[in-house]
mmCIF file as gemmi writes it, N, C-alpha and C atoms, coordinates in Angstrom:
data_model
loop_
_atom_site.group_PDB
_atom_site.id
_atom_site.type_symbol
_atom_site.label_atom_id
_atom_site.label_alt_id
_atom_site.label_comp_id
_atom_site.label_asym_id
_atom_site.label_entity_id
_atom_site.label_seq_id
_atom_site.pdbx_PDB_ins_code
_atom_site.Cartn_x
_atom_site.Cartn_y
_atom_site.Cartn_z
_atom_site.occupancy
_atom_site.B_iso_or_equiv
_atom_site.pdbx_formal_charge
_atom_site.auth_seq_id
_atom_site.auth_asym_id
_atom_site.pdbx_PDB_model_num
ATOM 1 N N . MET Axp A 1 ? 15.249 26.727 14.316 1 0 ? 1 A 1
ATOM 2 C CA . MET Axp A 1 ? 14.749 25.832 13.273 1 0 ? 1 A 1
ATOM 3 C C . MET Axp A 1 ? 14.995 26.493 11.922 1 0 ? 1 A 1
ATOM 4 N N . GLN Axp A 2 ? 15.541 25.733 11 1 0 ? 2 A 1
ATOM 5 C CA . GLN Axp A 2 ? 15.767 26.245 9.661 1 0 ? 2 A 1
ATOM 6 C C . GLN Axp A 2 ? 14.437 26.331 8.924 1 0 ? 2 A 1
ATOM 7 N N . GLN Axp A 3 ? 14.41 27.17 7.91 1 0 ? 3 A 1
ATOM 8 C CA . GLN Axp A 3 ? 13.17 27.404 7.165 1 0 ? 3 A 1
ATOM 9 C C . GLN Axp A 3 ? 12.601 26.12 6.582 1 0 ? 3 A 1
ATOM 10 N N . ASP Axp A 4 ? 13.438 25.289 5.956 1 0 ? 4 A 1
ATOM 11 C CA . ASP Axp A 4 ? 12.94 24.041 5.369 1 0 ? 4 A 1
ATOM 12 C C . ASP Axp A 4 ? 12.356 23.126 6.426 1 0 ? 4 A 1
ATOM 13 N N . GLU Axp A 5 ? 13.037 23.019 7.547 1 0 ? 5 A 1
ATOM 14 C CA . GLU Axp A 5 ? 12.542 22.175 8.639 1 0 ? 5 A 1
ATOM 15 C C . GLU Axp A 5 ? 11.214 22.712 9.17 1 0 ? 5 A 1
ATOM 16 N N . ALA Axp A 6 ? 11.108 24.023 9.265 1 0 ? 6 A 1
ATOM 17 C CA . ALA Axp A 6 ? 9.863 24.638 9.74 1 0 ? 6 A 1
ATOM 18 C C . ALA Axp A 6 ? 8.718 24.327 8.787 1 0 ? 6 A 1
ATOM 19 N N . LEU Axp A 7 ? 8.99 24.385 7.486 1 0 ? 7 A 1
ATOM 20 C CA . LEU Axp A 7 ? 7.952 24.082 6.502 1 0 ? 7 A 1
ATOM 21 C C . LEU Axp A 7 ? 7.513 22.629 6.59 1 0 ? 7 A 1
ATOM 22 N N . ILE Axp A 8 ? 8.479 21.733 6.746 1 0 ? 8 A 1
ATOM 23 C CA . ILE Axp A 8 ? 8.142 20.315 6.857 1 0 ? 8 A 1
ATOM 24 C C . ILE Axp A 8 ? 7.307 20.067 8.107 1 0 ? 8 A 1
ATOM 25 N N . SER Axp A 9 ? 7.724 20.625 9.232 1 0 ? 9 A 1
ATOM 26 C CA . SER Axp A 9 ? 6.977 20.43 10.476 1 0 ? 9 A 1
ATOM 27 C C . SER Axp A 9 ? 5.563 20.992 10.374 1 0 ? 9 A 1
ATOM 28 N N . THR Axp A 10 ? 5.438 22.156 9.775 1 0 ? 10 A 1
ATOM 29 C CA . THR Axp A 10 ? 4.119 22.762 9.586 1 0 ? 10 A 1
ATOM 30 C C . THR Axp A 10 ? 3.252 21.876 8.699 1 0 ? 10 A 1
ATOM 31 N N . GLN Axp A 11 ? 3.835 21.35 7.637 1 0 ? 11 A 1
ATOM 32 C CA . GLN Axp A 11 ? 3.084 20.493 6.719 1 0 ? 11 A 1
ATOM 33 C C . GLN Axp A 11 ? 2.662 19.189 7.402 1 0 ? 11 A 1
ATOM 34 N N . VAL Axp A 12 ? 3.566 18.589 8.155 1 0 ? 12 A 1
ATOM 35 C CA . VAL Axp A 12 ? 3.225 17.349 8.861 1 0 ? 12 A 1
ATOM 36 C C . VAL Axp A 12 ? 2.099 17.609 9.845 1 0 ? 12 A 1
ATOM 37 N N . ARG Axp A 13 ? 2.196 18.69 10.615 1 0 ? 13 A 1
ATOM 38 C CA . ARG Axp A 13 ? 1.119 19.016 11.581 1 0 ? 13 A 1
ATOM 39 C C . ARG Axp A 13 ? -0.212 19.237 10.869 1 0 ? 13 A 1
ATOM 40 N N . ALA Axp A 14 ? -0.192 19.939 9.743 1 0 ? 14 A 1
ATOM 41 C CA . ALA Axp A 14 ? -1.431 20.191 8.993 1 0 ? 14 A 1
ATOM 42 C C . ALA Axp A 14 ? -2.049 18.88 8.505 1 0 ? 14 A 1
ATOM 43 N N . LEU Axp A 15 ? -1.219 17.993 7.982 1 0 ? 15 A 1
ATOM 44 C CA . LEU Axp A 15 ? -1.73 16.708 7.502 1 0 ? 15 A 1
ATOM 45 C C . LEU Axp A 15 ? -2.265 15.856 8.651 1 0 ? 15 A 1
ATOM 46 N N . LEU Axp A 16 ? -1.608 15.919 9.789 1 0 ? 16 A 1
ATOM 47 C CA . LEU Axp A 16 ? -2.114 15.192 10.961 1 0 ? 16 A 1
ATOM 48 C C . LEU Axp A 16 ? -3.468 15.746 11.388 1 0 ? 16 A 1
ATOM 49 N N . ASP Axp A 17 ? -3.578 17.07 11.421 1 0 ? 17 A 1
ATOM 50 C CA . ASP Axp A 17 ? -4.849 17.702 11.803 1 0 ? 17 A 1
ATOM 51 C C . ASP Axp A 17 ? -5.969 17.309 10.835 1 0 ? 17 A 1
ATOM 52 N N . GLU Axp A 18 ? -5.675 17.328 9.536 1 0 ? 18 A 1
ATOM 53 C CA . GLU Axp A 18 ? -6.684 16.973 8.528 1 0 ? 18 A 1
ATOM 54 C C . GLU Axp A 18 ? -7.191 15.543 8.716 1 0 ? 18 A 1
ATOM 55 N N . ARG Axp A 19 ? -6.327 14.705 9.252 1 0 ? 19 A 1
ATOM 56 C CA . ARG Axp A 19 ? -6.679 13.289 9.421 1 0 ? 19 A 1
ATOM 57 C C . ARG Axp A 19 ? -7.032 12.938 10.86 1 0 ? 19 A 1
ATOM 58 N N . SER Axp A 20 ? -7.143 13.965 11.688 1 0 ? 20 A 1
ATOM 59 C CA . SER Axp A 20 ? -7.468 13.794 13.114 1 0 ? 20 A 1
ATOM 60 C C . SER Axp A 20 ? -6.519 12.815 13.8 1 0 ? 20 A 1
ATOM 61 N N . LEU Axp A 21 ? -5.233 12.961 13.491 1 0 ? 21 A 1
ATOM 62 C CA . LEU Axp A 21 ? -4.208 12.13 14.113 1 0 ? 21 A 1
ATOM 63 C C . LEU Axp A 21 ? -3.38 12.984 15.062 1 0 ? 21 A 1
ATOM 64 N N . SER Axp A 22 ? -3.027 12.421 16.186 1 0 ? 22 A 1
ATOM 65 C CA . SER Axp A 22 ? -2.173 13.12 17.145 1 0 ? 22 A 1
ATOM 66 C C . SER Axp A 22 ? -0.709 12.775 16.875 1 0 ? 22 A 1
ATOM 67 N N . GLY Axp A 23 ? 0.159 13.551 17.474 1 0 ? 23 A 1
ATOM 68 C CA . GLY Axp A 23 ? 1.574 13.24 17.39 1 0 ? 23 A 1
ATOM 69 C C . GLY Axp A 23 ? 1.878 11.893 18.015 1 0 ? 23 A 1
ATOM 70 N N . SER Axp A 24 ? 1.179 11.569 19.09 1 0 ? 24 A 1
ATOM 71 C CA . SER Axp A 24 ? 1.372 10.273 19.742 1 0 ? 24 A 1
ATOM 72 C C . SER Axp A 24 ? 0.955 9.128 18.831 1 0 ? 24 A 1
ATOM 73 N N . GLU Axp A 25 ? -0.153 9.301 18.117 1 0 ? 25 A 1
ATOM 74 C CA . GLU Axp A 25 ? -0.601 8.266 17.193 1 0 ? 25 A 1
ATOM 75 C C . GLU Axp A 25 ? 0.373 8.14 16.023 1 0 ? 25 A 1
ATOM 76 N N . LEU Axp A 26 ? 0.871 9.264 15.533 1 0 ? 26 A 1
ATOM 77 C CA . LEU Axp A 26 ? 1.87 9.214 14.47 1 0 ? 26 A 1
ATOM 78 C C . LEU Axp A 26 ? 3.093 8.445 14.955 1 0 ? 26 A 1
ATOM 79 N N . ALA Axp A 27 ? 3.55 8.749 16.154 1 0 ? 27 A 1
ATOM 80 C CA . ALA Axp A 27 ? 4.717 8.063 16.706 1 0 ? 27 A 1
ATOM 81 C C . ALA Axp A 27 ? 4.486 6.56 16.747 1 0 ? 27 A 1
ATOM 82 N N . ARG Axp A 28 ? 3.327 6.165 17.212 1 0 ? 28 A 1
ATOM 83 C CA . ARG Axp A 28 ? 3.019 4.74 17.291 1 0 ? 28 A 1
ATOM 84 C C . ARG Axp A 28 ? 3.063 4.104 15.907 1 0 ? 28 A 1
ATOM 85 N N . ARG Axp A 29 ? 2.479 4.783 14.929 1 0 ? 29 A 1
ATOM 86 C CA . ARG Axp A 29 ? 2.388 4.217 13.582 1 0 ? 29 A 1
ATOM 87 C C . ARG Axp A 29 ? 3.725 4.156 12.844 1 0 ? 29 A 1
ATOM 88 N N . ILE Axp A 30 ? 4.657 5.045 13.193 1 0 ? 30 A 1
ATOM 89 C CA . ILE Axp A 30 ? 5.962 5.001 12.524 1 0 ? 30 A 1
ATOM 90 C C . ILE Axp A 30 ? 7.004 4.274 13.366 1 0 ? 30 A 1
ATOM 91 N N . GLY Axp A 31 ? 6.594 3.781 14.511 1 0 ? 31 A 1
ATOM 92 C CA . GLY Axp A 31 ? 7.508 3.016 15.351 1 0 ? 31 A 1
ATOM 93 C C . GLY Axp A 31 ? 8.529 3.859 16.088 1 0 ? 31 A 1
ATOM 94 N N . ALA Axp A 32 ? 8.114 5.044 16.494 1 0 ? 32 A 1
ATOM 95 C CA . ALA Axp A 32 ? 9.003 5.952 17.22 1 0 ? 32 A 1
ATOM 96 C C . ALA Axp A 32 ? 8.356 6.338 18.543 1 0 ? 32 A 1
ATOM 97 N N . SER Axp A 33 ? 9.138 6.914 19.414 1 0 ? 33 A 1
ATOM 98 C CA . SER Axp A 33 ? 8.57 7.385 20.68 1 0 ? 33 A 1
ATOM 99 C C . SER Axp A 33 ? 7.827 8.694 20.449 1 0 ? 33 A 1
ATOM 100 N N . GLN Axp A 34 ? 6.943 9.01 21.374 1 0 ? 34 A 1
ATOM 101 C CA . GLN Axp A 34 ? 6.186 10.249 21.282 1 0 ? 34 A 1
ATOM 102 C C . GLN Axp A 34 ? 7.138 11.433 21.38 1 0 ? 34 A 1
ATOM 103 N N . SER Axp A 35 ? 8.141 11.357 22.234 1 0 ? 35 A 1
ATOM 104 C CA . SER Axp A 35 ? 9.076 12.474 22.378 1 0 ? 35 A 1
ATOM 105 C C . SER Axp A 35 ? 9.907 12.665 21.109 1 0 ? 35 A 1
ATOM 106 N N . TYR Axp A 36 ? 10.237 11.583 20.433 1 0 ? 36 A 1
ATOM 107 C CA . TYR Axp A 36 ? 10.981 11.659 19.174 1 0 ? 36 A 1
ATOM 108 C C . TYR Axp A 36 ? 10.193 12.487 18.162 1 0 ? 36 A 1
ATOM 109 N N . VAL Axp A 37 ? 8.925 12.175 18 1 0 ? 37 A 1
ATOM 110 C CA . VAL Axp A 37 ? 8.083 12.901 17.044 1 0 ? 37 A 1
ATOM 111 C C . VAL Axp A 37 ? 7.836 14.327 17.521 1 0 ? 37 A 1
ATOM 112 N N . SER Axp A 38 ? 7.553 14.489 18.795 1 0 ? 38 A 1
ATOM 113 C CA . SER Axp A 38 ? 7.265 15.81 19.341 1 0 ? 38 A 1
ATOM 114 C C . SER Axp A 38 ? 8.427 16.777 19.142 1 0 ? 38 A 1
ATOM 115 N N . ARG Axp A 39 ? 9.634 16.316 19.397 1 0 ? 39 A 1
ATOM 116 C CA . ARG Axp A 39 ? 10.811 17.172 19.234 1 0 ? 39 A 1
ATOM 117 C C . ARG Axp A 39 ? 10.985 17.595 17.779 1 0 ? 39 A 1
ATOM 118 N N . ARG Axp A 40 ? 10.627 16.736 16.864 1 0 ? 40 A 1
ATOM 119 C CA . ARG Axp A 40 ? 10.73 17.087 15.45 1 0 ? 40 A 1
ATOM 120 C C . ARG Axp A 40 ? 9.603 18.023 15.033 1 0 ? 40 A 1
ATOM 121 N N . LEU Axp A 41 ? 8.41 17.786 15.534 1 0 ? 41 A 1
ATOM 122 C CA . LEU Axp A 41 ? 7.294 18.684 15.213 1 0 ? 41 A 1
ATOM 123 C C . LEU Axp A 41 ? 7.542 20.093 15.749 1 0 ? 41 A 1
ATOM 124 N N . ARG Axp A 42 ? 8.246 20.207 16.859 1 0 ? 42 A 1
ATOM 125 C CA . ARG Axp A 42 ? 8.584 21.519 17.431 1 0 ? 42 A 1
ATOM 126 C C . ARG Axp A 42 ? 9.823 22.13 16.791 1 0 ? 42 A 1
ATOM 127 N N . GLY Axp A 43 ? 10.502 21.369 15.938 1 0 ? 43 A 1
ATOM 128 C CA . GLY Axp A 43 ? 11.68 21.886 15.263 1 0 ? 43 A 1
ATOM 129 C C . GLY Axp A 43 ? 12.955 21.826 16.067 1 0 ? 43 A 1
ATOM 130 N N . GLU Axp A 44 ? 12.954 21.088 17.159 1 0 ? 44 A 1
ATOM 131 C CA . GLU Axp A 44 ? 14.154 20.975 17.977 1 0 ? 44 A 1
ATOM 132 C C . GLU Axp A 44 ? 15.198 20.062 17.335 1 0 ? 44 A 1
ATOM 133 N N . VAL Axp A 45 ? 14.738 19.125 16.533 1 0 ? 45 A 1
ATOM 134 C CA . VAL Axp A 45 ? 15.606 18.145 15.883 1 0 ? 45 A 1
ATOM 135 C C . VAL Axp A 45 ? 15.119 18.014 14.438 1 0 ? 45 A 1
ATOM 136 N N . PRO Axp A 46 ? 16.045 17.956 13.471 1 0 ? 46 A 1
ATOM 137 C CA . PRO Axp A 46 ? 15.612 17.836 12.07 1 0 ? 46 A 1
ATOM 138 C C . PRO Axp A 46 ? 14.998 16.473 11.762 1 0 ? 46 A 1
ATOM 139 N N . TRP Axp A 47 ? 14.117 16.464 10.796 1 0 ? 47 A 1
ATOM 140 C CA . TRP Axp A 47 ? 13.527 15.213 10.312 1 0 ? 47 A 1
ATOM 141 C C . TRP Axp A 47 ? 14.574 14.428 9.543 1 0 ? 47 A 1
ATOM 142 N N . ARG Axp A 48 ? 14.475 13.122 9.596 1 0 ? 48 A 1
ATOM 143 C CA . ARG Axp A 48 ? 15.315 12.253 8.775 1 0 ? 48 A 1
ATOM 144 C C . ARG Axp A 48 ? 14.503 11.841 7.55 1 0 ? 48 A 1
ATOM 145 N N . ALA Axp A 49 ? 15.203 11.54 6.472 1 0 ? 49 A 1
ATOM 146 C CA . ALA Axp A 49 ? 14.514 11.1 5.256 1 0 ? 49 A 1
ATOM 147 C C . ALA Axp A 49 ? 13.669 9.858 5.536 1 0 ? 49 A 1
ATOM 148 N N . SER Axp A 50 ? 14.177 8.961 6.356 1 0 ? 50 A 1
ATOM 149 C CA . SER Axp A 50 ? 13.413 7.742 6.67 1 0 ? 50 A 1
ATOM 150 C C . SER Axp A 50 ? 12.137 8.073 7.439 1 0 ? 50 A 1
ATOM 151 N N . ASP Axp A 51 ? 12.193 9.107 8.286 1 0 ? 51 A 1
ATOM 152 C CA . ASP Axp A 51 ? 10.987 9.547 8.998 1 0 ? 51 A 1
ATOM 153 C C . ASP Axp A 51 ? 9.932 10.001 7.998 1 0 ? 51 A 1
ATOM 154 N N . LEU Axp A 52 ? 10.362 10.8 7.041 1 0 ? 52 A 1
ATOM 155 C CA . LEU Axp A 52 ? 9.42 11.36 6.068 1 0 ? 52 A 1
ATOM 156 C C . LEU Axp A 52 ? 8.77 10.271 5.232 1 0 ? 52 A 1
ATOM 157 N N . GLY Axp A 53 ? 9.516 9.254 4.883 1 0 ? 53 A 1
ATOM 158 C CA . GLY Axp A 53 ? 8.943 8.135 4.134 1 0 ? 53 A 1
ATOM 159 C C . GLY Axp A 53 ? 7.865 7.423 4.927 1 0 ? 53 A 1
ATOM 160 N N . ARG Axp A 54 ? 8.121 7.194 6.206 1 0 ? 54 A 1
ATOM 161 C CA . ARG Axp A 54 ? 7.121 6.514 7.042 1 0 ? 54 A 1
ATOM 162 C C . ARG Axp A 54 ? 5.906 7.405 7.287 1 0 ? 54 A 1
ATOM 163 N N . ILE Axp A 55 ? 6.145 8.696 7.495 1 0 ? 55 A 1
ATOM 164 C CA . ILE Axp A 55 ? 5.032 9.624 7.713 1 0 ? 55 A 1
ATOM 165 C C . ILE Axp A 55 ? 4.166 9.697 6.462 1 0 ? 55 A 1
ATOM 166 N N . ALA Axp A 56 ? 4.791 9.778 5.306 1 0 ? 56 A 1
ATOM 167 C CA . ALA Axp A 56 ? 4.04 9.845 4.048 1 0 ? 56 A 1
ATOM 168 C C . ALA Axp A 56 ? 3.11 8.64 3.907 1 0 ? 56 A 1
ATOM 169 N N . LYS Axp A 57 ? 3.582 7.474 4.291 1 0 ? 57 A 1
ATOM 170 C CA . LYS Axp A 57 ? 2.726 6.277 4.23 1 0 ? 57 A 1
ATOM 171 C C . LYS Axp A 57 ? 1.552 6.398 5.189 1 0 ? 57 A 1
ATOM 172 N N . VAL Axp A 58 ? 1.801 6.903 6.392 1 0 ? 58 A 1
ATOM 173 C CA . VAL Axp A 58 ? 0.734 7.03 7.389 1 0 ? 58 A 1
ATOM 174 C C . VAL Axp A 58 ? -0.359 7.982 6.913 1 0 ? 58 A 1
ATOM 175 N N . VAL Axp A 59 ? 0.044 9.122 6.339 1 0 ? 59 A 1
ATOM 176 C CA . VAL Axp A 59 ? -0.946 10.124 5.923 1 0 ? 59 A 1
ATOM 177 C C . VAL Axp A 59 ? -1.342 9.979 4.457 1 0 ? 59 A 1
ATOM 178 N N . ASN Axp A 60 ? -0.771 8.962 3.795 1 0 ? 60 A 1
ATOM 179 C CA . ASN Axp A 60 ? -1.153 8.615 2.431 1 0 ? 60 A 1
ATOM 180 C C . ASN Axp A 60 ? -0.928 9.754 1.428 1 0 ? 60 A 1
ATOM 181 N N . VAL Axp A 61 ? 0.292 10.305 1.471 1 0 ? 61 A 1
ATOM 182 C CA . VAL Axp A 61 ? 0.689 11.314 0.496 1 0 ? 61 A 1
ATOM 183 C C . VAL Axp A 61 ? 2.096 10.976 0.016 1 0 ? 61 A 1
ATOM 184 N N . PRO Axp A 62 ? 2.494 11.472 -1.156 1 0 ? 62 A 1
ATOM 185 C CA . PRO Axp A 62 ? 3.884 11.299 -1.579 1 0 ? 62 A 1
ATOM 186 C C . PRO Axp A 62 ? 4.818 12.086 -0.656 1 0 ? 62 A 1
ATOM 187 N N . VAL Axp A 63 ? 6.031 11.609 -0.479 1 0 ? 63 A 1
ATOM 188 C CA . VAL Axp A 63 ? 7.004 12.317 0.351 1 0 ? 63 A 1
ATOM 189 C C . VAL Axp A 63 ? 7.168 13.753 -0.137 1 0 ? 63 A 1
ATOM 190 N N . ALA Axp A 64 ? 7.116 13.962 -1.424 1 0 ? 64 A 1
ATOM 191 C CA . ALA Axp A 64 ? 7.277 15.315 -1.977 1 0 ? 64 A 1
ATOM 192 C C . ALA Axp A 64 ? 6.262 16.287 -1.392 1 0 ? 64 A 1
ATOM 193 N N . ASP Axp A 65 ? 5.073 15.808 -1.036 1 0 ? 65 A 1
ATOM 194 C CA . ASP Axp A 65 ? 4.065 16.688 -0.44 1 0 ? 65 A 1
ATOM 195 C C . ASP Axp A 65 ? 4.471 17.169 0.949 1 0 ? 65 A 1
ATOM 196 N N . LEU Axp A 66 ? 5.322 16.414 1.615 1 0 ? 66 A 1
ATOM 197 C CA . LEU Axp A 66 ? 5.784 16.825 2.943 1 0 ? 66 A 1
ATOM 198 C C . LEU Axp A 66 ? 6.835 17.921 2.851 1 0 ? 66 A 1
ATOM 199 N N . VAL Axp A 67 ? 7.62 17.894 1.796 1 0 ? 67 A 1
ATOM 200 C CA . VAL Axp A 67 ? 8.702 18.877 1.667 1 0 ? 67 A 1
ATOM 201 C C . VAL Axp A 67 ? 8.338 20.052 0.768 1 0 ? 67 A 1
ATOM 202 N N . ASP Axp A 68 ? 7.241 19.934 0.027 1 0 ? 68 A 1
ATOM 203 C CA . ASP Axp A 68 ? 6.78 21.023 -0.844 1 0 ? 68 A 1
ATOM 204 C C . ASP Axp A 68 ? 5.277 21.192 -0.667 1 0 ? 68 A 1
ATOM 205 N N . PRO Axp A 69 ? 4.861 22.016 0.317 1 0 ? 69 A 1
ATOM 206 C CA . PRO Axp A 69 ? 3.436 22.167 0.608 1 0 ? 69 A 1
ATOM 207 C C . PRO Axp A 69 ? 2.589 22.603 -0.586 1 0 ? 69 A 1
ATOM 208 N N . ALA Axp A 70 ? 3.191 23.251 -1.576 1 0 ? 70 A 1
ATOM 209 C CA . ALA Axp A 70 ? 2.435 23.677 -2.761 1 0 ? 70 A 1
ATOM 210 C C . ALA Axp A 70 ? 1.911 22.495 -3.544 1 0 ? 70 A 1
ATOM 211 N N . ARG Axp A 71 ? 2.52 21.321 -3.366 1 0 ? 71 A 1
ATOM 212 C CA . ARG Axp A 71 ? 2.092 20.108 -4.077 1 0 ? 71 A 1
ATOM 213 C C . ARG Axp A 71 ? 0.902 19.434 -3.426 1 0 ? 71 A 1
ATOM 214 N N . THR Axp A 72 ? 0.604 19.767 -2.198 1 0 ? 72 A 1
ATOM 215 C CA . THR Axp A 72 ? -0.402 19.041 -1.437 1 0 ? 72 A 1
ATOM 216 C C . THR Axp A 72 ? -1.771 19.091 -2.098 1 0 ? 72 A 1
ATOM 217 N N . THR Axp A 73 ? -2.358 17.911 -2.216 1 0 ? 73 A 1
ATOM 218 C CA . THR Axp A 73 ? -3.699 17.801 -2.79 1 0 ? 73 A 1
ATOM 219 C C . THR Axp A 73 ? -4.664 17.218 -1.772 1 0 ? 73 A 1
ATOM 220 N N . ALA Axp A 74 ? -4.22 17.057 -0.528 1 0 ? 74 A 1
ATOM 221 C CA . ALA Axp A 74 ? -5.022 16.405 0.514 1 0 ? 74 A 1
ATOM 222 C C . ALA Axp A 74 ? -6.233 17.197 0.894 1 0 ? 74 A 1
């Protein structure tokens, strides 16, 4: 996993934890399979920009907060 991908995955997991959301629930809300989300959270497959946009809507943060954890105000 590349460093940027690792940071994004870590940030997504942290935001999910803060909101008591599971990876399965995230998958349902973004219209993806659980394995699709799980593989990305584990860093096996890179995130797509479209994924990040949908995730940002689910967790109610700007996309920039997913790619730059220093911006997070959640």
